[in-house]
N, C-alpha and C positions, 0 to 999 in steps of 0.2 A: 233798311237795316244793314243789308249786305254791303251797300255802297259806303255807309258810314264806317263799317268795320274795315273795309279795304283801305279807305283813306287813313284811318288810324294806324293800320299796320304799315302803310307806306311812310307815314310820318315817323314812326318808331324806327323803321329801317334807315331812314335818312339820318336820324339822330345818331344811330349806331355807327354808320359810315363816317359821319363827321367826328365822332369821338375817337374812332380808330385812326383817322387821318391826323387828328390833332396829337394823338399819342405818338404816332410815327415820326412827326416832325418836331416834337418837343425837344428843346435844347437842354443840354446838361452843362451846368456851371462848374468849371474846374479851374485850378490854378496852373499856369504854364510858366516855366522858366527855361531860358535858353542861355547856356554858358559857352561862349566861344573860347578859343585858346587864350586870348588876352583880355577879353572884356565880357561883361554881361550884356547880351543883346536884347533880352526882354524878360520881364517878370511882372505878371499881373493875372487877373481873372478874366476868363473868356467863356462865352456860351457856345457850345458845339453840338452838332447833331450828326447822325449817320448820313452818308452821302457818297459822292464820287470824287475822284481826283484825276487830273490829267497828267500823264507821263510827258515830261518836256525834255527828256534826254534819252539816249539809247535808240534802238530801232523802232520800238513801239511808242508812237506818239498819240495814243488814244486814251480815252477815259475808262476807268475801272472803279468798281465799288470798293469802298474802304469803310466797311460797316460791321466787321467781326464775322458775321454769318457767311460771307463770301470769301473770307481770307484765312481760313484754317483755324479760326477760334471756335468756341462753343457758345451756344445761346443765340437769341434773336438779334436782329440788326441793332447796333448801338453806336454811340459816339466813340471815337478812337483817338489815340495820341497823335497820329499823323494828321487827322482832320483837325485836332486841337491846335497843332502847329500852324496849319493853314489859317485857322480862325484868328490866331494871335497875329499873323502877318497882316490881316485885314483890320486889326484893331488900330485905333487912332494913335497908339503909342508903339505900334509894331513896325514902323518904317525901317528899322535896322535889320529886320528879318528878310527883306526882299533884296534880291530875287531868291526864290526857293527852287531847288533842283530835285525833282522826283523822277525816279526811273523804275518802270514796272518790270518785275521779274515773274513771268508766268509759272516758272518751276515751283515757286512757293506762294503764289497768289498774293503778292504784297509788293510794296514800293520800297526802294532803297533811297535814303536821304543822301544825296551827293553833296549838296552845299546849302548853307543857310546864310542869307545876307551876303552871298558871294564867297563865303568862307568854306573851303573844301579842305578837310583834315588831310595831313600828309603823313608819310611813314606808316607806322602801325596804328595811328590814331583813326578814329571814326566817330560818327555821331551816335553816342550811346544813349539809350532810352531807359529811364527809371520811372517807376510809378510808386508814389508814396515811399520813396527812398530805396526801393528794391529794384535792382536791374531786371528789366523785362526779359522773359525767356521766349517770347513770341515777337513777331514783327509788329510795327506800329499800327497796322490796320486790323490786327487779330486780337487786340486787347480791348475789352469793354470798359469804358469809364463810368464811374459813379459820381454823383454830386459831391463836390468837395475834394475830389482826388487831386493830388499834386503830381504834375507831369514835368519831368526834367529831361531836356535834350542837352547833352554836353559833349564837347570834344574830349575824348578819352582813349587810352590805349587798352582799356579793360582792367587796369590795375589801380587807377586813380580813385581814391575814396572821395565821395561827395560829402563836404562838410555840412553839418547842421548847427545852426546858431539858435540858442534859446536866450531871450532877454526879457526883462520886465517891460510892461507896457508904459509904466510911469516911473520916473526917477526924480529925486530931489537935486536941484542945482547945487553944485559944490560938495555934494555928499557922495561917497563911494557906493557903488552897487555892483552886483555880480552878473556876469554873463557866462554861458557855458557852451563849449564847442565839442561836438561828438561826431563820430562817423554816422551818417544818416542810415547806412545799411545795417550796422551792427550795434549802434548805440554806445560804443566804447568811447571813452574820453580821448580827446586829441590834444596832446601837448605841443607847444611851439606854434600855435596858430595866432595870427595877429588880428586884433579887434580894436578899433578905435584908438590906436596908438599903444595898446597894451598887448601882452603876450600871455597865452594860457599856460597854466602850470600842468603838472602830471595828471591832475584830476580834471583837466579840461576847463578849469575856471579861471577867469581873468577879472580883475577889479578895475572898474572905470570910474573916473570922476569928471563929469561934464559941467562946466561952469557957465556956459552961455548958450543962447538960442532957446527956442520953444519946442523944437523937435529935432531929433538926430536919427538919421538912417545908418544903421550899423550892419557891417558884413564881415565875415571871417575869411581869411586867406592863409594858405600855407603852400610852400613850394611842393609840387608833386601831387597836389590835391585839387579837386574841383571846388571853386568858390561856393560859399554858403548862400543860403537864402538871406534876404535883407529883412531886418527887424527895425521897426520904427519905435523910438522911445520918446515919449512926451516928457519934457522937463518942466518942473514946477518949483 
């Protein structure tokens, strides 16, 4: 009886350890977009988990945790934006993100992103991080990501608004339809943004008429602003 109880307890303990281990390594699915000064380098979904990164520039060339708990954030270890950037670079479509330059700064227990895809911002520009359209107030290893979060790394001087494009999923060929461009951070309409050959009015709306093709990828641009997300419109 005692032996049977001991075996049962051991089995339950093993299951608990396995469950905790599985929870610790479970990946979080997020959307990552990287906007260079002249082109979009990546936009897609990736699975990311808490872990380490290796500093490959500066004096410290060792590995350090990038999991929130060890980087000045609050809460348990979690997936982070900097780890998501690394995961995107390992994606089949992330070849334009390599090489990545990480430099460890012990003074604030986080990494500085020096360059992405060999692109190092110049002047007052830097790689700015936004989560769900809001500029992050902490470093890229100190922010905990949740499923479905939108991570944006973009070359910015800190004053460039990130454009947000909203478009219908389906449109009729040869018939006009509306798209809208706003500031992702504030939600305010953006006038003068170009989308699919049209320009947005004061209310941020542009009317498009697409006559050919089965699907069209649309994006918004404006001088002095960060390019928008890409929206795919199916034409019927």
